[in-house]
C-alpha angles and dihedrals in degrees: 000000000000119000090201115124119246114267092247092055090049091048091053093047094047096043124118123186109256134196136208130204114273106249091210109032090153092065128065107230139154127245116198130191128180114196106189100178103058115147134177136157128261106246092218103044104018090230117139121261121204128203148165105236115204120196120190122175147157107223126221111190100331139051128195120260105238101219091053089049091051092051092044091053091046087055089073093066093094098030119111102220137141120247091249094049093047095053093045092047092051090050093047093049095048094045090050090051100042109022090212125189088239137356137178126188120192125188111200101190126200117252112275125176089359092299126114114205128197118178122189125187124180139193129196130342130296117248119230116247097045122119117267129226104113 
């Protein structure tokens, strides 16, 4: 029996967030992602936490490459991290990669222990003229 890791596990471990040039840097516009299958581990209990992660941003010169974003998010599945730390880390990593005009990351976590948690972290200021829907 092979001890080699499955290709998906290797892809997640080897992944690095990547960017692409913004095709329309002259125009303020909004990019929206909903990531409905986010999982991480509770740092106290080790139980899994589940969330819908929403990313909204107004790009400057770069946009995020979606496959790298998918693998980056999947990398949290075995990470012991609080809801607050996860959302803020995702925001920090994306801002460091993209330097957007504005970005908001929201973690809408599943009910656990009879408590519903929604964490929102934001960077920058929205430009006028961009589409709404955040």
